[in-house]
PyMOL Python script that loads the backbone (N, CA, C, O; Angstrom):
from pymol import cmd

cmd.read_pdbstr("""\
ATOM      1  N   MET A   1       1.862  -0.596 -40.770  1.00  0.00           N
ATOM      2  CA  MET A   1       1.968  -1.089 -39.843  1.00  0.00           C
ATOM      3  C   MET A   1       1.287  -1.298 -38.934  1.00  0.00           C
ATOM      4  O   MET A   1       1.308  -0.289 -38.229  1.00  0.00           O
ATOM      5  N   ASN A   2       0.573  -2.161 -38.449  1.00  0.00           N
ATOM      6  CA  ASN A   2       0.042  -1.935 -36.366  1.00  0.00           C
ATOM      7  C   ASN A   2       1.580  -2.799 -35.718  1.00  0.00           C
ATOM      8  O   ASN A   2       2.386  -3.553 -36.263  1.00  0.00           O
ATOM      9  N   ALA A   3       1.493  -2.370 -34.639  1.00  0.00           N
ATOM     10  CA  ALA A   3       2.044  -2.839 -33.154  1.00  0.00           C
ATOM     11  C   ALA A   3       1.572  -4.109 -32.583  1.00  0.00           C
ATOM     12  O   ALA A   3       0.456  -4.508 -32.917  1.00  0.00           O
ATOM     13  N   ILE A   4       2.163  -4.673 -31.904  1.00  0.00           N
ATOM     14  CA  ILE A   4       1.614  -5.471 -31.346  1.00  0.00           C
ATOM     15  C   ILE A   4       2.288  -5.665 -30.158  1.00  0.00           C
ATOM     16  O   ILE A   4       3.493  -5.414 -30.185  1.00  0.00           O
ATOM     17  N   GLU A   5       1.679  -6.151 -28.851  1.00  0.00           N
ATOM     18  CA  GLU A   5       3.062  -6.434 -28.109  1.00  0.00           C
ATOM     19  C   GLU A   5       2.504  -7.393 -27.452  1.00  0.00           C
ATOM     20  O   GLU A   5       1.278  -7.476 -27.520  1.00  0.00           O
ATOM     21  N   PHE A   6       3.349  -8.487 -26.546  1.00  0.00           N
ATOM     22  CA  PHE A   6       2.813  -9.417 -26.371  1.00  0.00           C
ATOM     23  C   PHE A   6       4.202 -10.278 -24.919  1.00  0.00           C
ATOM     24  O   PHE A   6       5.383  -9.944 -25.013  1.00  0.00           O
ATOM     25  N   SER A   7       3.953 -10.853 -24.272  1.00  0.00           N
ATOM     26  CA  SER A   7       4.961 -10.915 -23.568  1.00  0.00           C
ATOM     27  C   SER A   7       5.277 -12.757 -23.827  1.00  0.00           C
ATOM     28  O   SER A   7       4.167 -13.006 -24.296  1.00  0.00           O
ATOM     29  N   SER A   8       5.979 -14.080 -23.835  1.00  0.00           N
ATOM     30  CA  SER A   8       6.418 -14.899 -24.464  1.00  0.00           C
ATOM     31  C   SER A   8       7.191 -15.775 -23.573  1.00  0.00           C
ATOM     32  O   SER A   8       7.475 -15.493 -22.408  1.00  0.00           O
ATOM     33  N   ARG A   9       7.446 -16.627 -24.058  1.00  0.00           N
ATOM     34  CA  ARG A   9       8.782 -17.491 -23.880  1.00  0.00           C
ATOM     35  C   ARG A   9       8.952 -18.330 -24.921  1.00  0.00           C
ATOM     36  O   ARG A   9       8.119 -18.891 -25.634  1.00  0.00           O
ATOM     37  N   ILE A  10      10.757 -18.358 -24.925  1.00  0.00           N
ATOM     38  CA  ILE A  10      10.747 -19.002 -27.156  1.00  0.00           C
ATOM     39  C   ILE A  10      10.947 -20.418 -26.427  1.00  0.00           C
ATOM     40  O   ILE A  10      11.554 -20.613 -25.374  1.00  0.00           O
ATOM     41  N   GLU A  11      10.315 -21.331 -27.210  1.00  0.00           N
ATOM     42  CA  GLU A  11      10.426 -22.573 -26.425  1.00  0.00           C
ATOM     43  C   GLU A  11      10.861 -23.579 -27.616  1.00  0.00           C
ATOM     44  O   GLU A  11       9.916 -24.100 -28.208  1.00  0.00           O
ATOM     45  N   LYS A  12      12.330 -23.968 -28.100  1.00  0.00           N
ATOM     46  CA  LYS A  12      12.825 -24.840 -28.791  1.00  0.00           C
ATOM     47  C   LYS A  12      12.944 -23.889 -30.160  1.00  0.00           C
ATOM     48  O   LYS A  12      12.840 -24.470 -31.241  1.00  0.00           O
ATOM     49  N   GLY A  13      13.181 -22.286 -30.147  1.00  0.00           N
ATOM     50  CA  GLY A  13      12.765 -21.635 -31.249  1.00  0.00           C
ATOM     51  C   GLY A  13      12.431 -21.412 -31.706  1.00  0.00           C
ATOM     52  O   GLY A  13      12.784 -20.987 -32.806  1.00  0.00           O
ATOM     53  N   LYS A  14      10.785 -21.573 -30.948  1.00  0.00           N
ATOM     54  CA  LYS A  14       9.720 -20.623 -31.126  1.00  0.00           C
ATOM     55  C   LYS A  14       9.165 -20.623 -30.080  1.00  0.00           C
ATOM     56  O   LYS A  14       9.166 -21.143 -28.964  1.00  0.00           O
ATOM     57  N   ILE A  15       8.297 -19.349 -31.185  1.00  0.00           N
ATOM     58  CA  ILE A  15       7.308 -17.884 -30.605  1.00  0.00           C
ATOM     59  C   ILE A  15       5.855 -18.898 -29.906  1.00  0.00           C
ATOM     60  O   ILE A  15       5.622 -19.659 -30.845  1.00  0.00           O
ATOM     61  N   VAL A  16       5.301 -19.086 -29.291  1.00  0.00           N
ATOM     62  CA  VAL A  16       3.806 -18.946 -29.084  1.00  0.00           C
ATOM     63  C   VAL A  16       3.348 -17.536 -29.260  1.00  0.00           C
ATOM     64  O   VAL A  16       3.626 -16.716 -28.384  1.00  0.00           O
ATOM     65  N   VAL A  17       2.462 -17.077 -30.641  1.00  0.00           N
ATOM     66  CA  VAL A  17       1.450 -16.304 -30.312  1.00  0.00           C
ATOM     67  C   VAL A  17      -0.032 -16.376 -29.754  1.00  0.00           C
ATOM     68  O   VAL A  17      -0.751 -17.261 -30.218  1.00  0.00           O
ATOM     69  N   PRO A  18      -0.486 -15.625 -28.915  1.00  0.00           N
ATOM     70  CA  PRO A  18      -1.180 -15.139 -28.094  1.00  0.00           C
ATOM     71  C   PRO A  18      -2.823 -15.820 -28.999  1.00  0.00           C
ATOM     72  O   PRO A  18      -2.946 -15.174 -30.040  1.00  0.00           O
ATOM     73  N   LYS A  19      -3.532 -16.459 -28.909  1.00  0.00           N
ATOM     74  CA  LYS A  19      -4.700 -16.688 -29.563  1.00  0.00           C
ATOM     75  C   LYS A  19      -5.054 -16.050 -30.014  1.00  0.00           C
ATOM     76  O   LYS A  19      -5.033 -16.189 -31.237  1.00  0.00           O
ATOM     77  N   LYS A  20      -5.966 -14.243 -29.186  1.00  0.00           N
ATOM     78  CA  LYS A  20      -6.734 -13.376 -29.849  1.00  0.00           C
ATOM     79  C   LYS A  20      -5.820 -13.237 -30.746  1.00  0.00           C
ATOM     80  O   LYS A  20      -6.375 -13.185 -31.843  1.00  0.00           O
ATOM     81  N   TYR A  21      -4.300 -13.118 -30.871  1.00  0.00           N
ATOM     82  CA  TYR A  21      -4.277 -12.154 -32.801  1.00  0.00           C
ATOM     83  C   TYR A  21      -4.203 -13.611 -33.898  1.00  0.00           C
ATOM     84  O   TYR A  21      -3.426 -13.939 -34.794  1.00  0.00           O
ATOM     85  N   LYS A  22      -5.214 -14.128 -33.401  1.00  0.00           N
ATOM     86  CA  LYS A  22      -5.323 -14.788 -35.021  1.00  0.00           C
ATOM     87  C   LYS A  22      -5.533 -14.400 -35.978  1.00  0.00           C
ATOM     88  O   LYS A  22      -4.629 -14.695 -36.760  1.00  0.00           O
ATOM     89  N   ASP A  23      -6.357 -13.800 -36.449  1.00  0.00           N
ATOM     90  CA  ASP A  23      -6.748 -13.066 -37.430  1.00  0.00           C
ATOM     91  C   ASP A  23      -5.059 -12.501 -38.671  1.00  0.00           C
ATOM     92  O   ASP A  23      -4.918 -12.158 -39.845  1.00  0.00           O
ATOM     93  N   PHE A  24      -3.935 -12.762 -37.185  1.00  0.00           N
ATOM     94  CA  PHE A  24      -2.892 -11.926 -38.468  1.00  0.00           C
ATOM     95  C   PHE A  24      -1.615 -13.277 -38.739  1.00  0.00           C
ATOM     96  O   PHE A  24      -0.397 -13.122 -38.834  1.00  0.00           O
ATOM     97  N   ASP A  25      -2.742 -15.114 -38.843  1.00  0.00           N
ATOM     98  CA  ASP A  25      -2.364 -15.641 -39.398  1.00  0.00           C
ATOM     99  C   ASP A  25      -1.996 -16.133 -41.299  1.00  0.00           C
ATOM    100  O   ASP A  25      -2.859 -16.262 -42.168  1.00  0.00           O
ATOM    101  N   ASN A  26      -1.071 -16.246 -41.407  1.00  0.00           N
ATOM    102  CA  ASN A  26      -0.182 -16.006 -42.813  1.00  0.00           C
ATOM    103  C   ASN A  26       0.420 -14.528 -43.195  1.00  0.00           C
ATOM    104  O   ASN A  26       0.922 -13.936 -44.151  1.00  0.00           O
ATOM    105  N   GLU A  27       0.093 -14.346 -42.006  1.00  0.00           N
ATOM    106  CA  GLU A  27       0.470 -12.360 -42.609  1.00  0.00           C
ATOM    107  C   GLU A  27       2.142 -12.618 -42.084  1.00  0.00           C
ATOM    108  O   GLU A  27       2.853 -13.109 -41.207  1.00  0.00           O
ATOM    109  N   GLU A  28       2.124 -11.918 -43.283  1.00  0.00           N
ATOM    110  CA  GLU A  28       4.322 -11.078 -43.559  1.00  0.00           C
ATOM    111  C   GLU A  28       4.060 -10.930 -41.724  1.00  0.00           C
ATOM    112  O   GLU A  28       3.040 -11.499 -41.336  1.00  0.00           O
ATOM    113  N   VAL A  29       4.552 -10.517 -41.089  1.00  0.00           N
ATOM    114  CA  VAL A  29       5.590  -9.140 -40.014  1.00  0.00           C
ATOM    115  C   VAL A  29       7.084 -10.000 -40.277  1.00  0.00           C
ATOM    116  O   VAL A  29       7.680 -10.904 -40.863  1.00  0.00           O
ATOM    117  N   ARG A  30       7.119  -8.577 -39.045  1.00  0.00           N
ATOM    118  CA  ARG A  30       9.018  -8.122 -38.788  1.00  0.00           C
ATOM    119  C   ARG A  30       8.348  -8.548 -37.028  1.00  0.00           C
ATOM    120  O   ARG A  30       7.208  -8.567 -36.563  1.00  0.00           O
ATOM    121  N   VAL A  31       9.535  -8.803 -36.526  1.00  0.00           N
ATOM    122  CA  VAL A  31       9.632  -9.441 -35.235  1.00  0.00           C
ATOM    123  C   VAL A  31      11.168  -8.842 -35.053  1.00  0.00           C
ATOM    124  O   VAL A  31      12.147  -8.988 -35.785  1.00  0.00           O
ATOM    125  N   ILE A  32      10.993  -7.985 -33.586  1.00  0.00           N
ATOM    126  CA  ILE A  32      11.340  -7.032 -32.566  1.00  0.00           C
ATOM    127  C   ILE A  32      12.086  -8.631 -31.117  1.00  0.00           C
ATOM    128  O   ILE A  32      11.230  -9.082 -30.356  1.00  0.00           O
ATOM    129  N   LEU A  33      12.429  -8.764 -31.089  1.00  0.00           N
ATOM    130  CA  LEU A  33      12.834  -9.446 -29.480  1.00  0.00           C
ATOM    131  C   LEU A  33      13.936  -8.443 -28.530  1.00  0.00           C
ATOM    132  O   LEU A  33      15.146  -8.410 -28.754  1.00  0.00           O
ATOM    133  N   LEU A  34      13.225  -7.621 -27.398  1.00  0.00           N
ATOM    134  CA  LEU A  34      13.988  -7.214 -26.221  1.00  0.00           C
ATOM    135  C   LEU A  34      13.615  -8.182 -24.992  1.00  0.00           C
ATOM    136  O   LEU A  34      12.484  -8.480 -24.607  1.00  0.00           O
ATOM    137  N   VAL A  35      15.083  -8.674 -24.380  1.00  0.00           N
ATOM    138  CA  VAL A  35      15.528  -9.515 -24.072  1.00  0.00           C
ATOM    139  C   VAL A  35      15.464  -8.738 -23.613  1.00  0.00           C
ATOM    140  O   VAL A  35      15.630  -7.556 -23.913  1.00  0.00           O
ATOM    141  N   ASN A  36      14.875  -9.870 -21.698  1.00  0.00           N
ATOM    142  CA  ASN A  36      15.348  -9.021 -20.088  1.00  0.00           C
ATOM    143  C   ASN A  36      16.892  -9.619 -19.663  1.00  0.00           C
ATOM    144  O   ASN A  36      17.346 -10.731 -19.934  1.00  0.00           O
ATOM    145  N   ASP A  37      17.492  -8.603 -18.970  1.00  0.00           N
ATOM    146  CA  ASP A  37      19.401  -9.147 -19.516  1.00  0.00           C
ATOM    147  C   ASP A  37      19.413  -8.267 -18.038  1.00  0.00           C
ATOM    148  O   ASP A  37      19.528  -7.041 -18.026  1.00  0.00           O
ATOM    149  N   SER A  38      19.270  -9.126 -16.754  1.00  0.00           N
ATOM    150  CA  SER A  38      19.078  -9.236 -15.148  1.00  0.00           C
ATOM    151  C   SER A  38      21.077  -9.455 -15.014  1.00  0.00           C
ATOM    152  O   SER A  38      21.972  -8.956 -14.332  1.00  0.00           O
ATOM    153  N   LYS A  39      21.025  -9.962 -15.549  1.00  0.00           N
ATOM    154  CA  LYS A  39      23.000 -10.184 -15.781  1.00  0.00           C
ATOM    155  C   LYS A  39      23.348  -9.152 -16.245  1.00  0.00           C
ATOM    156  O   LYS A  39      24.251  -8.842 -15.468  1.00  0.00           O
ATOM    157  N   THR A  40      23.273  -8.234 -17.100  1.00  0.00           N
ATOM    158  CA  THR A  40      24.090  -6.702 -17.623  1.00  0.00           C
ATOM    159  C   THR A  40      23.556  -6.326 -16.344  1.00  0.00           C
ATOM    160  O   THR A  40      24.362  -6.299 -15.414  1.00  0.00           O
ATOM    161  N   SER A  41      21.882  -5.914 -16.018  1.00  0.00           N
ATOM    162  CA  SER A  41      22.236  -5.189 -14.922  1.00  0.00           C
ATOM    163  C   SER A  41      22.444  -5.222 -13.899  1.00  0.00           C
ATOM    164  O   SER A  41      22.630  -4.284 -13.124  1.00  0.00           O
ATOM    165  N   LEU A  42      22.450  -6.559 -13.675  1.00  0.00           N
ATOM    166  CA  LEU A  42      23.417  -6.436 -11.678  1.00  0.00           C
ATOM    167  C   LEU A  42      24.942  -6.656 -11.943  1.00  0.00           C
ATOM    168  O   LEU A  42      25.502  -7.212 -10.998  1.00  0.00           O
ATOM    169  N   SER A  43      25.822  -6.323 -13.105  1.00  0.00           N
ATOM    170  CA  SER A  43      27.482  -5.713 -13.072  1.00  0.00           C
ATOM    171  C   SER A  43      27.304  -5.209 -12.659  1.00  0.00           C
ATOM    172  O   SER A  43      27.519  -5.096 -11.452  1.00  0.00           O
ATOM    173  N   LYS A  44      26.428  -4.080 -13.823  1.00  0.00           N
ATOM    174  CA  LYS A  44      26.339  -2.567 -13.688  1.00  0.00           C
ATOM    175  C   LYS A  44      26.618  -1.989 -12.384  1.00  0.00           C
ATOM    176  O   LYS A  44      27.502  -1.210 -12.027  1.00  0.00           O
ATOM    177  N   LYS A  45      25.012  -2.925 -11.321  1.00  0.00           N
ATOM    178  CA  LYS A  45      25.238  -2.307 -10.382  1.00  0.00           C
ATOM    179  C   LYS A  45      26.535  -2.654  -9.178  1.00  0.00           C
ATOM    180  O   LYS A  45      27.025  -1.919  -8.320  1.00  0.00           O
ATOM    181  N   GLU A  46      26.847  -4.198  -9.567  1.00  0.00           N
ATOM    182  CA  GLU A  46      28.129  -4.341  -9.179  1.00  0.00           C
ATOM    183  C   GLU A  46      29.370  -3.287  -9.308  1.00  0.00           C
ATOM    184  O   GLU A  46      30.179  -3.094  -8.401  1.00  0.00           O
ATOM    185  N   ALA A  47      29.389  -2.717 -10.417  1.00  0.00           N
ATOM    186  CA  ALA A  47      30.254  -2.047 -10.607  1.00  0.00           C
ATOM    187  C   ALA A  47      30.320  -0.684  -9.902  1.00  0.00           C
ATOM    188  O   ALA A  47      31.276  -0.044  -9.465  1.00  0.00           O
ATOM    189  N   ILE A  48      28.942  -0.433  -9.932  1.00  0.00           N
ATOM    190  CA  ILE A  48      28.888   0.651  -9.063  1.00  0.00           C
ATOM    191  C   ILE A  48      29.340   0.882  -7.274  1.00  0.00           C
ATOM    192  O   ILE A  48      29.563   1.952  -6.709  1.00  0.00           O
ATOM    193  N   LEU A  49      29.364  -0.271  -6.791  1.00  0.00           N
ATOM    194  CA  LEU A  49      30.005  -0.132  -6.766  1.00  0.00           C
ATOM    195  C   LEU A  49      30.934  -0.685  -5.647  1.00  0.00           C
ATOM    196  O   LEU A  49      30.858  -0.486  -4.434  1.00  0.00           O
ATOM    197  N   LYS A  50      31.848  -1.444  -6.364  1.00  0.00           N
ATOM    198  CA  LYS A  50      32.948  -1.885  -6.686  1.00  0.00           C
ATOM    199  C   LYS A  50      33.600  -0.039  -6.417  1.00  0.00           C
ATOM    200  O   LYS A  50      34.217   0.459  -5.475  1.00  0.00           O
ATOM    201  N   THR A  51      33.107   0.538  -7.706  1.00  0.00           N
ATOM    202  CA  THR A  51      33.362   2.175  -7.025  1.00  0.00           C
ATOM    203  C   THR A  51      33.585   3.195  -5.910  1.00  0.00           C
ATOM    204  O   THR A  51      34.247   4.183  -5.594  1.00  0.00           O
ATOM    205  N   LEU A  52      32.414   2.167  -5.418  1.00  0.00           N
ATOM    206  CA  LEU A  52      31.944   3.793  -3.844  1.00  0.00           C
ATOM    207  C   LEU A  52      32.718   2.394  -3.024  1.00  0.00           C
ATOM    208  O   LEU A  52      32.880   2.414  -1.804  1.00  0.00           O
ATOM    209  N   ASN A  53      32.928   1.824  -3.436  1.00  0.00           N
ATOM    210  CA  ASN A  53      33.992   0.841  -2.100  1.00  0.00           C
ATOM    211  C   ASN A  53      35.610   1.717  -2.003  1.00  0.00           C
ATOM    212  O   ASN A  53      36.157   2.376  -1.119  1.00  0.00           O
ATOM    213  N   LYS A  54      35.989   1.308  -3.414  1.00  0.00           N
ATOM    214  CA  LYS A  54      37.614   2.325  -3.674  1.00  0.00           C
ATOM    215  C   LYS A  54      37.141   3.821  -3.304  1.00  0.00           C
ATOM    216  O   LYS A  54      37.760   4.520  -2.502  1.00  0.00           O
ATOM    217  N   MET A  55      36.206   4.153  -3.846  1.00  0.00           N
ATOM    218  CA  MET A  55      36.566   6.099  -3.388  1.00  0.00           C
ATOM    219  C   MET A  55      36.171   5.391  -1.739  1.00  0.00           C
ATOM    220  O   MET A  55      37.127   4.826  -1.206  1.00  0.00           O
ATOM    221  N   LYS A  56      35.551   5.396  -1.369  1.00  0.00           N
ATOM    222  CA  LYS A  56      35.611   5.241   0.385  1.00  0.00           C
ATOM    223  C   LYS A  56      36.813   4.809   0.792  1.00  0.00           C
ATOM    224  O   LYS A  56      37.139   5.629   1.650  1.00  0.00           O
ATOM    225  N   LYS A  57      37.764   3.922   0.679  1.00  0.00           N
ATOM    226  CA  LYS A  57      38.685   2.857   1.182  1.00  0.00           C
ATOM    227  C   LYS A  57      40.417   4.909   0.370  1.00  0.00           C
ATOM    228  O   LYS A  57      41.588   5.074   0.711  1.00  0.00           O
ATOM    229  N   GLU A  58      39.681   5.631  -0.444  1.00  0.00           N
ATOM    230  CA  GLU A  58      40.601   6.028  -1.290  1.00  0.00           C
ATOM    231  C   GLU A  58      40.616   7.924  -0.379  1.00  0.00           C
ATOM    232  O   GLU A  58      41.275   8.896  -0.749  1.00  0.00           O
ATOM    233  N   LYS A  59      39.782   7.853   0.660  1.00  0.00           N
ATOM    234  CA  LYS A  59      39.489   8.632   1.525  1.00  0.00           C
ATOM    235  C   LYS A  59      40.118  10.143   0.732  1.00  0.00           C
ATOM    236  O   LYS A  59      41.114  10.849   0.888  1.00  0.00           O
ATOM    237  N   MET A  60      38.954  10.150  -0.146  1.00  0.00           N
ATOM    238  CA  MET A  60      39.094  11.385  -1.627  1.00  0.00           C
ATOM    239  C   MET A  60      39.503  12.638  -0.839  1.00  0.00           C
ATOM    240  O   MET A  60      40.523  13.325  -0.786  1.00  0.00           O
ATOM    241  N   PHE A  61      37.751  12.670   0.018  1.00  0.00           N
ATOM    242  CA  PHE A  61      37.913  13.949   0.823  1.00  0.00           C
ATOM    243  C   PHE A  61      38.479  14.595   1.820  1.00  0.00           C
ATOM    244  O   PHE A  61      38.576  15.813   1.969  1.00  0.00           O
ATOM    245  N   SER A  62      38.855  13.733   2.505  1.00  0.00           N
ATOM    246  CA  SER A  62      39.820  14.013   3.583  1.00  0.00           C
ATOM    247  C   SER A  62      41.035  15.026   3.674  1.00  0.00           C
ATOM    248  O   SER A  62      41.399  15.583   4.710  1.00  0.00           O
ATOM    249  N   VAL A  63      41.661  15.190   2.294  1.00  0.00           N
ATOM    250  CA  VAL A  63      42.124  16.715   3.002  1.00  0.00           C
ATOM    251  C   VAL A  63      41.197  17.956   2.285  1.00  0.00           C
ATOM    252  O   VAL A  63      41.704  18.401   1.255  1.00  0.00           O
ATOM    253  N   ILE A  64      40.208  18.427   2.600  1.00  0.00           N
ATOM    254  CA  ILE A  64      39.302  19.114   2.579  1.00  0.00           C
ATOM    255  C   ILE A  64      39.533  19.544   4.565  1.00  0.00           C
ATOM    256  O   ILE A  64      39.342  19.006   5.655  1.00  0.00           O
ATOM    257  N   GLN A  65      40.188  21.187   3.839  1.00  0.00           N
ATOM    258  CA  GLN A  65      39.979  21.999   6.068  1.00  0.00           C
ATOM    259  C   GLN A  65      38.534  22.325   6.008  1.00  0.00           C
ATOM    260  O   GLN A  65      37.909  21.686   6.854  1.00  0.00           O
ATOM    261  N   ASP A  66      37.670  23.246   5.162  1.00  0.00           N
ATOM    262  CA  ASP A  66      36.899  23.597   5.558  1.00  0.00           C
ATOM    263  C   ASP A  66      35.982  23.364   3.655  1.00  0.00           C
ATOM    264  O   ASP A  66      36.122  23.573   2.450  1.00  0.00           O
ATOM    265  N   PRO A  67      34.869  22.666   4.949  1.00  0.00           N
ATOM    266  CA  PRO A  67      33.712  21.488   3.334  1.00  0.00           C
ATOM    267  C   PRO A  67      33.583  22.848   2.444  1.00  0.00           C
ATOM    268  O   PRO A  67      34.069  22.956   1.318  1.00  0.00           O
ATOM    269  N   VAL A  68      32.816  23.922   3.155  1.00  0.00           N
ATOM    270  CA  VAL A  68      32.023  25.290   3.081  1.00  0.00           C
ATOM    271  C   VAL A  68      32.379  26.114   2.553  1.00  0.00           C
ATOM    272  O   VAL A  68      31.500  26.976   2.536  1.00  0.00           O
ATOM    273  N   LEU A  69      33.602  26.541   1.835  1.00  0.00           N
ATOM    274  CA  LEU A  69      34.467  27.157   1.748  1.00  0.00           C
ATOM    275  C   LEU A  69      35.325  26.764   0.715  1.00  0.00           C
ATOM    276  O   LEU A  69      36.284  27.507   0.508  1.00  0.00           O
ATOM    277  N   TRP A  70      35.136  25.248  -0.341  1.00  0.00           N
ATOM    278  CA  TRP A  70      35.842  23.926  -0.591  1.00  0.00           C
ATOM    279  C   TRP A  70      34.714  23.887  -1.626  1.00  0.00           C
ATOM    280  O   TRP A  70      34.906  23.753  -2.835  1.00  0.00           O
ATOM    281  N   GLN A  71      33.337  24.037  -0.949  1.00  0.00           N
ATOM    282  CA  GLN A  71      32.270  23.924  -2.197  1.00  0.00           C
ATOM    283  C   GLN A  71      32.200  25.075  -2.484  1.00  0.00           C
ATOM    284  O   GLN A  71      32.081  24.893  -3.695  1.00  0.00           O
ATOM    285  N   LYS A  72      32.171  26.249  -2.367  1.00  0.00           N
ATOM    286  CA  LYS A  72      32.073  27.443  -2.535  1.00  0.00           C
ATOM    287  C   LYS A  72      32.387  27.683  -3.848  1.00  0.00           C
ATOM    288  O   LYS A  72      31.693  28.050  -4.796  1.00  0.00           O
ATOM    289  N   GLY A  73      34.400  27.217  -3.666  1.00  0.00           N
ATOM    290  CA  GLY A  73      35.008  27.355  -4.676  1.00  0.00           C
ATOM    291  C   GLY A  73      34.478  26.966  -5.968  1.00  0.00           C
ATOM    292  O   GLY A  73      34.471  27.659  -6.985  1.00  0.00           O
ATOM    293  N   ILE A  74      33.913  25.459  -5.785  1.00  0.00           N
ATOM    294  CA  ILE A  74      33.256  23.941  -7.073  1.00  0.00           C
ATOM    295  C   ILE A  74      32.162  25.086  -7.671  1.00  0.00           C
ATOM    296  O   ILE A  74      31.797  25.341  -8.818  1.00  0.00           O
ATOM    297  N   ARG A  75      31.795  25.683  -6.288  1.00  0.00           N
ATOM    298  CA  ARG A  75      30.779  26.488  -7.710  1.00  0.00           C
ATOM    299  C   ARG A  75      30.756  27.532  -8.352  1.00  0.00           C
ATOM    300  O   ARG A  75      29.759  27.854  -8.998  1.00  0.00           O
ATOM    301  N   ASN A  76      32.088  28.426  -8.290  1.00  0.00           N
ATOM    302  CA  ASN A  76      32.248  29.122  -9.254  1.00  0.00           C
ATOM    303  C   ASN A  76      32.810  28.270 -10.060  1.00  0.00           C
ATOM    304  O   ASN A  76      31.858  27.872 -10.731  1.00  0.00           O
ATOM    305  N   GLU A  77      33.576  27.828 -10.362  1.00  0.00           N
ATOM    306  CA  GLU A  77      34.185  27.664 -11.645  1.00  0.00           C
ATOM    307  C   GLU A  77      32.376  26.643 -12.535  1.00  0.00           C
ATOM    308  O   GLU A  77      32.304  26.321 -13.721  1.00  0.00           O
ATOM    309  N   TRP A  78      31.581  26.475 -11.776  1.00  0.00           N
ATOM    310  CA  TRP A  78      30.960  27.046 -12.909  1.00  0.00           C
ATOM    311  C   TRP A  78      30.340  28.265 -13.261  1.00  0.00           C
ATOM    312  O   TRP A  78      29.820  28.273 -14.377  1.00  0.00           O
ATOM    313  N   GLU A  79      30.275  29.153 -12.682  1.00  0.00           N
ATOM    314  CA  GLU A  79      29.682  30.405 -13.267  1.00  0.00           C
ATOM    315  C   GLU A  79      30.813  30.965 -14.817  1.00  0.00           C
ATOM    316  O   GLU A  79      30.522  31.973 -15.460  1.00  0.00           O
TER     317      GLU A  79
END
""", "prot")
cmd.dss("prot")
cmd.show_as("cartoon", "prot")
cmd.util.cbc("prot")
cmd.orient("prot")
């Protein structure tokens, strides 16, 4: 099986195969569509920003008196 990659647009339910692949005309092929979905990546970005903004409002680390001591305590949990 040969793998060939090219970019195209679906127009009226059809994909135009570039002319340089004319040797494969009338061959049986398996087609896999990979669609660039900018909406999904944007929504992930929005979710991360929303979470970061929520963390900022919660002031999660304001109760830490000595950041160095707190960090050493966190590192001790790893050992």
